C-alpha positions in Angstrom: 139.2 1.6 -14.0 135.9 1.6 -12.1 132.6 2.6 -13.9 131.0 5.8 -12.8 127.7 5.5 -11.0 125.4 8.5 -11.3 123.0 8.0 -8.5 121.4 11.4 -8.8 120.8 11.2 -12.5 119.2 7.8 -12.0 116.8 9.2 -9.5 116.0 12.1 -11.7 115.2 9.7 -14.6 112.9 7.7 -12.5 111.0 10.8 -11.4 110.6 11.8 -15.0 109.2 8.3 -15.9 106.8 8.5 -13.0 105.6 11.9 -14.1 105.2 10.7 -17.7 103.2 7.7 -16.6 101.1 9.9 -14.3 100.4 12.3 -17.2 99.6 9.4 -19.4 97.2 8.0 -16.9 95.6 11.4 -16.4 95.3 11.9 -20.2 93.7 8.4 -20.5 91.3 9.1 -17.6 90.5 12.5 -19.1 89.8 10.8 -22.5 87.4 8.3 -21.0 85.8 10.9 -18.8 85.3 13.0 -21.9 83.8 10.1 -23.8 81.6 9.2 -20.8 80.4 12.8 -20.5 79.6 12.9 -24.3 77.7 9.6 -24.1 75.8 10.8 -21.1 74.9 14.1 -22.9 73.6 12.0 -25.8 71.6 9.8 -23.5 70.2 12.9 -21.7 69.3 14.5 -25.0 67.5 11.4 -26.3 65.8 10.9 -22.9 64.6 14.5 -22.9 63.4 14.4 -26.5 61.6 11.1 -26.3 60.5 11.8 -22.7 58.8 14.9 -24.0 57.2 13.0 -26.9 56.0 10.3 -24.5 54.7 13.0 -22.1 52.8 14.8 -24.9 51.3 11.5 -26.1 50.3 10.6 -22.6 48.8 14.1 -21.9 47.0 14.1 -25.2 45.6 10.6 -24.5 44.5 11.6 -21.0 42.8 14.8 -22.4 41.1 12.8 -25.1 37.7 11.2 -24.8 39.2 7.8 -24.9 41.6 8.6 -22.0 38.9 10.2 -19.9 36.6 7.2 -20.4 39.4 4.8 -19.4 40.1 6.8 -16.2 36.5 7.1 -15.3 35.9 3.4 -15.9 38.8 2.5 -13.7 37.8 4.8 -11.0 34.2 3.6 -11.0 35.2 0.0 -10.9 37.6 0.7 -8.1 34.9 2.4 -6.1 32.7 -0.6 -6.6 35.5 -2.9 -5.5 36.2 -0.9 -2.4 32.5 -1.0 -1.5 32.7 -4.8 -1.9 36.0 -5.0 -0.1 35.0 -3.4 3.2 32.2 -5.8 4.1 34.3 -8.7 2.8 37.1 -7.8 5.2 34.6 -7.6 8.1 33.2 -11.0 7.1 36.7 -12.5 7.0 37.4 -11.2 10.6 34.1 -12.6 11.9 34.9 -15.9 10.2 38.4 -16.1 11.7 37.0 -15.4 15.2 34.2 -17.9 14.8 36.8 -20.5 13.8 38.7 -19.8 17.0 35.6 -20.2 19.0 34.7 -23.5 17.4 38.2 -24.8 17.9 38.1 -23.7 21.5 34.8 -25.6 21.9 36.3 -28.8 20.6 39.3 -28.3 22.9 37.0 -27.8 25.9 35.5 -31.2 25.4 38.9 -32.8 26.1 38.7 -31.2 29.6 35.2 -32.6 30.1 36.5 -36.2 29.5 39.3 -35.8 32.0 39.2 -36.9 35.6 37.3 -34.4 37.7 37.0 -32.1 34.7 40.5 -30.8 35.3 43.9 -31.0 33.6 47.4 -30.3 34.6 49.1 -27.0 33.9 51.3 -28.4 31.1 48.3 -30.1 29.5 46.3 -26.9 29.8 49.1 -24.9 28.2 49.2 -27.5 25.4 45.5 -27.4 24.8 45.4 -23.6 24.8 48.2 -23.6 22.3 46.5 -26.1 20.0 43.3 -24.1 20.2 45.1 -20.8 19.6 43.6 -19.1 22.7 44.9 -17.7 25.9 41.8 -18.1 27.9 38.7 -20.3 27.7 35.6 -20.3 29.9 32.1 -21.7 29.6 29.1 -20.0 31.3 26.1 -22.1 32.1 23.1 -20.7 34.0 25.0 -17.6 34.9 27.9 -19.5 36.4 31.3 -19.1 34.8 33.3 -22.3 34.6 37.0 -21.7 34.1 38.1 -24.4 31.8 41.5 -23.3 30.5 43.3 -20.1 31.5 46.7 -18.6 32.1 47.1 -16.7 35.4 49.4 -14.2 33.6 46.7 -13.2 31.2 44.5 -10.2 32.0 41.1 -10.6 30.4 40.2 -7.3 28.5 37.1 -5.5 29.6 36.1 -4.7 26.1 34.1 -7.6 24.6 33.5 -8.5 21.0 30.1 -10.2 21.1 29.5 -12.5 18.1 25.9 -13.1 19.3 24.9 -9.7 18.1 22.6 -9.4 15.1 22.7 -6.5 12.7 19.5 -4.9 13.8 20.5 -1.3 13.6 22.9 1.0 11.8 25.2 1.3 14.8 25.8 -2.5 14.8 26.5 -2.3 11.1 29.0 0.5 11.5 30.7 -1.4 14.4 30.8 -4.6 12.3 32.4 -2.8 9.3 34.9 -0.8 11.4 36.2 -3.8 13.4 38.9 -5.0 10.9 40.3 -1.5 10.7 40.4 -1.3 14.4 42.4 -4.5 14.4 44.9 -3.0 11.9 45.4 0.1 14.1 45.6 -1.8 17.4 48.8 -2.3 19.5 51.0 -5.3 18.8 50.3 -6.9 22.1 46.5 -6.3 21.9 44.2 -9.1 23.2 40.7 -9.8 22.0 38.0 -10.9 24.4 35.4 -12.9 22.3 32.0 -13.9 23.5 29.8 -16.4 21.5 27.2 -19.0 21.8 28.4 -22.7 21.9 27.2 -24.9 19.1 28.9 -28.3 19.7 28.6 -28.5 23.5 26.2 -27.5 26.2 26.4 -24.1 27.8 25.0 -20.6 27.3 28.1 -18.6 26.6 31.7 -19.4 25.6 34.4 -16.9 26.2 37.9 -16.9 24.7 40.8 -14.5 24.7 43.1 -14.5 21.7 46.0 -12.4 20.5 45.3 -9.8 17.8 48.5 -10.3 15.9 47.5 -13.6 14.1 44.2 -12.0 13.2 46.0 -8.9 11.9 48.3 -11.1 9.8 45.3 -13.0 8.4 43.5 -9.8 7.6 46.6 -8.3 5.9 46.9 -11.4 3.7 43.2 -11.3 2.9 43.3 -7.6 2.1 46.3 -8.0 -0.2 44.6 -10.9 -1.9 41.4 -8.9 -2.4 43.4 -5.9 -3.6 45.2 -8.0 -6.2 41.9 -9.5 -7.4 40.2 -6.1 -7.3 43.0 -4.4 -9.3 43.0 -7.2 -11.8 39.2 -7.0 -12.2 39.4 -3.2 -12.4 42.1 -3.3 -15.1 40.3 -6.0 -17.0 36.9 -4.4 -16.7 38.4 -1.0 -17.6 40.2 -2.4 -20.6 37.1 -4.2 -21.9 34.8 -1.2 -21.3 37.5 1.0 -22.9 37.6 -1.2 -26.0 33.8 -1.4 -26.2 33.4 2.4 -25.9 36.3 3.0 -28.3 34.7 0.7 -30.9 31.1 1.8 -30.5 31.4 5.5 -29.5 34.9 7.0 -29.6 35.9 5.7 -33.0 32.7 6.7 -34.8 33.0 10.2 -33.1 36.6 10.4 -34.3 35.5 9.5 -37.8 32.8 12.1 -37.7 35.3 14.7 -36.5 37.7 13.8 -39.3 34.9 13.9 -41.8 34.0 17.4 -40.7 37.6 18.5 -41.0 37.9 16.9 -44.5 34.6 18.5 -45.5 35.9 21.9 -44.4 39.0 21.4 -46.6 37.1 20.1 -49.6 33.3 20.4 -49.5 32.9 18.9 -53.0 34.3 15.6 -51.9 31.2 13.3 -51.8 33.2 10.5 -50.1 33.9 12.6 -47.0 31.0 11.1 -45.0 29.7 7.6 -45.5 27.0 6.6 -43.0 27.8 3.3 -41.4 24.2 2.3 -41.3 24.0 1.8 -37.5 20.6 2.0 -36.0 21.7 3.9 -32.9 22.2 7.6 -32.2 25.7 7.5 -33.9 24.1 6.2 -37.1 21.5 9.0 -36.9 24.2 11.6 -36.4 26.1 10.2 -39.4 23.0 10.3 -41.6 22.1 13.8 -40.5 25.7 15.0 -41.1 25.7 13.5 -44.6 22.4 15.1 -45.4 23.6 18.5 -44.0 26.8 18.3 -46.0 24.9 17.5 -49.2 22.6 20.5 -48.5 25.7 22.6 -48.1 27.1 21.3 -51.4 23.9 22.2 -53.1 24.0 25.6 -51.6 27.6 26.1 -52.7 26.8 24.9 -56.2 23.8 27.3 -56.3 26.0 30.1 -55.1 28.5 29.4 -57.8 25.7 29.3 -60.4 24.3 32.5 -59.0 27.7 34.2 -59.2 28.2 32.9 -62.8 24.6 34.1 -63.6 25.4 37.5 -62.1 28.5 37.8 -64.2 26.6 36.9 -67.3 23.9 39.4 -66.6 26.4 42.1 -66.0 27.9 41.5 -69.5 24.6 41.4 -71.3 23.0 44.2 -69.2 24.2 47.0 -71.5 23.0 45.3 -74.7 19.7 44.4 -73.2 19.0 48.0 -72.2 19.7 49.1 -75.7 17.3 46.5 -77.1 14.6 47.6 -74.6 15.2 51.2 -75.5 14.6 50.4 -79.2 11.4 48.5 -78.2 10.2 51.5 -76.2 10.8 53.8 -79.2 8.7 51.3 -81.3 5.9 51.3 -78.7 5.9 55.1 -78.8 5.3 55.1 -82.5 2.5 52.5 -82.0 0.8 55.0 -79.8 -0.2 57.0 -82.9 -1.9 54.0 -84.4 -5.7 54.2 -84.9 -6.1 50.4 -84.7 -8.4 49.7 -81.7 -6.7 46.3 -81.0 -3.3 48.0 -80.9 -4.7 50.7 -78.6 -6.1 48.1 -76.3 -2.8 46.1 -76.1 -0.5 49.1 -76.0 -0.8 49.8 -72.2 0.1 46.3 -71.3 3.1 46.4 -73.6 4.3 49.7 -72.1 4.0 48.3 -68.6 6.0 45.3 -69.6 8.7 47.3 -71.2 8.9 49.7 -68.3 9.4 46.8 -65.9 12.0 45.2 -68.1 13.9 48.4 -68.4 13.8 48.8 -64.6 15.0 45.3 -64.1 17.9 45.7 -66.6 18.8 49.1 -65.1 19.1 47.7 -61.5 20.3 44.2 -62.5 17.5 42.8 -60.4 18.3 39.1 -60.8 18.5 36.7 -58.0 22.1 35.7 -58.7 23.7 39.2 -59.1 22.4 41.7 -56.6 20.1 42.2 -53.6 16.6 43.5 -54.0 16.0 47.1 -53.3 14.3 48.3 -50.1 10.5 48.3 -50.7 8.9 51.6 -51.5 5.8 51.3 -49.5 2.6 52.7 -51.0 -1.2 52.2 -50.8 -1.9 49.5 -53.3 -5.3 48.5 -54.7 -5.0 44.8 -54.6 -7.7 43.9 -57.1 -6.3 45.9 -60.0 -2.7 44.9 -59.2 -3.7 41.2 -59.1 -5.5 41.3 -62.4 -2.5 43.0 -64.0 -0.2 40.3 -62.5 -2.5 37.6 -63.9 -2.3 39.1 -67.4 1.5 39.2 -67.2 1.5 35.6 -65.9 -0.5 34.4 -68.9 -3.7 33.7 -67.0 -7.0 34.2 -68.7 -9.8 36.3 -67.3 -13.4 35.3 -67.4 -13.9 36.8 -70.9 -11.1 34.8 -72.5 -11.2 31.5 -74.3 -11.7 28.1 -72.7 -8.2 26.9 -73.3 -6.5 29.5 -71.1 -6.0 28.8 -67.4 -8.7 30.9 -65.7 -7.9 33.5 -63.0 -10.6 34.0 -60.4 -10.2 36.9 -58.0 -12.0 36.8 -54.7 -10.5 40.1 -53.7 -13.0 42.8 -52.7 -13.0 45.9 -54.9 -12.0 48.3 -52.2 -9.3 46.0 -50.6 -6.1 48.0 -50.1 -2.8 47.2 -48.4 0.6 48.9 -47.9 3.3 47.4 -50.0 5.8 48.1 -52.8 3.5 47.8 -55.9 6.3 46.7 -58.2 7.7 44.0 -55.8 4.2 42.8 -55.0 3.4 42.6 -58.7 6.5 40.4 -59.3 5.7 38.2 -56.3 2.2 37.4 -57.6 3.5 37.0 -61.2 6.0 34.3 -60.0 3.4 32.4 -58.1 0.8 32.6 -60.8 3.2 31.7 -63.7 4.4 28.6 -61.8 0.8 27.5 -61.2 -0.1 28.1 -64.9 2.9 26.2 -66.2 2.2 23.2 -64.0 -1.5 23.1 -65.0 -0.6 23.4 -68.7 1.9 20.6 -68.5 -0.4 18.2 -66.7 -1.1 15.2 -69.0 -4.7 14.0 -69.7 -6.2 16.9 -68.0 -10.1 16.9 -68.2 -11.2 20.0 -66.2 -10.2 23.6 -67.1 -7.3 25.0 -65.2 -8.2 27.4 -62.5 -6.2 29.8 -60.1 -7.9 31.6 -57.3 -6.6 34.6 -55.3 -8.2 35.3 -51.9 -7.2 38.2 -49.6 -7.9 38.3 -45.8 -6.9 41.1 -43.5 -6.4 40.4 -39.8 -5.5 42.7 -36.9 -1.7 42.1 -37.6 -1.3 41.1 -41.2 -2.6 40.6 -44.7 -3.0 37.0 -46.0 -2.9 36.4 -49.8 -4.0 32.8 -50.6 -3.1 31.5 -54.0 -4.9 28.3 -54.8 -4.9 26.2 -58.1 -6.3 22.9 -59.2 -3.1 21.7 -60.8 -1.3 18.3 -60.3 0.4 19.3 -57.1 4.1 19.4 -56.1 6.1 16.2 -56.0 7.0 15.1 -52.5 10.7 15.0 -53.2 10.7 18.7 -54.1 8.8 20.1 -51.1 11.7 20.2 -48.7 13.8 22.3 -51.1 10.9 24.2 -52.6 12.2 27.7 -52.0 15.9 27.0 -52.8 17.1 28.4 -56.1 17.6 26.0 -59.1 16.1 23.0 -57.2 12.3 23.3 -57.5 11.7 23.7 -61.2 10.0 20.9 -63.1 9.2 23.0 -66.2 11.3 22.5 -69.2 13.5 25.5 -69.6 12.6 26.8 -66.1 15.3 28.3 -63.9 13.9 27.2 -60.5 14.0 30.8 -59.2 10.4 31.8 -59.1 9.5 30.7 -55.6 12.9 31.8 -54.3 12.3 35.3 -55.6 8.7 35.3 -54.3 9.9 34.4 -50.8 12.7 37.0 -50.9 10.3 39.8 -51.9 7.8 38.8 -49.2 10.6 38.7 -46.6 11.7 42.2 -47.7 8.2 43.3 -46.5 8.7 41.5 -43.2 6.5 38.6 -44.2 6.9 35.2 -45.8 5.6 32.7 -48.4 4.8 29.2 -47.4 3.2 26.1 -48.9 -0.1 25.3 -47.2 -1.1 22.1 -49.0 -0.4 20.2 -52.2 -1.9 17.1 -53.7 -4.0 15.7 -56.5 -6.7 18.3 -55.8 -4.3 21.2 -56.3 -1.8 23.4 -54.5 -2.2 26.3 -52.1 0.4 29.0 -51.2 0.0 31.6 -48.5 1.6 35.0 -48.6 1.9 36.9 -45.3 2.5 40.6 -45.3 2.4 42.4 -41.9 0.4 45.5 -41.5 2.4 48.7 -41.2 2.1 50.6 -37.9 
């Protein structure tokens, strides 16, 4: 029995296998394509991320002082190199042409040694080829002697005369432009050169050469000079950049960082450390350190003033109660028949009234601002004597131990001011002077304080002069800053600061005129009211 052969089924099975293989190939290709797309997406993401980072770094560098200095240095060096390159290229062209002329001269001497000063056409061609010229002629006494020439060569009418000297600007421009004219010339351009012979007799030597060898020579020379110029530019730019970075940019960056750190933490004394340089950077660092120290002192003073104001606000109530009790006691003393009590009582009442007013308004430097001056007509002589008493100064009738007050104010001298504030201003100046005089060791002469008043067309000048020991030099720059100028044990250092503030409320000022071993002089300026 013959086996059955199913041809159709076999064909169907083969087709199924082919489809399966095709699907398998397609799935494999799809898998690799998917993996490749995934890999490309990762590469693209990383490239974008780090490309943006690199772009931001480059942009920040170019916008920084370092980057701008580097760019400017490179540009300036390139400009200098270009200025040098142009005449160098012109010199190279002139040198190449001169070499062709000298070589042609030497070649022409071979013709002179020949029979009848003539050579055959093959020899002429060989000589012209060895000299690198297409045409060679010598002029002597106005007669042109054709030595070597090719009848197929047309001598150009335009002549490049190497005999010219640079006597005017047009010759200079032509000389500098010649190499660029060679670059832009046609490939078959010929150059007609005229020069003066050096190694043979004759007036003029003329040659004709092709421009292509000269153009190739100039291109090689230009590329060489560009390589050297770029190398020099990069090297010079790098060196200048490093030098500027070390001596200028880095100190400025340190100063900027110091300012930023100081802004964050003003109390950090290590923020600015002057490098000790003797140049402008060193001066800036020293001034910045000094300014920061002044700011720290001001912040400390401000903190102390705030604490002082809080303390005063707490004791203000109790202080007013005590002063009220003292006023009640002074009222009872008014009925006393004792002449000494009667004489001292007005002074006590004035002092208590001022103390109550100060406590009521919390008129301390660290707590609140001074009130607006209440301007009145003030008799200066009486007010100054009252201020001298409150400051502990002795008048002419008191004992020899007291610091004497001398008033040079005229009896009828009047001015417009707030009497209470002017009284406090003079008391602060006078008390400071008295305390300094009393603390002066080994004093021989009696202490003295003099007040002089001068009225000008615009202001009133009150001059307070003493014969004390003077103000130390180190305190003069910060004399009117609170808590910094006191040298008296137990002093607050607020007297001069309060005096200046009171004067400024009137539109004037207090300034130190002089200070030394012979004494100290302050000047109070109060403008006249319109």
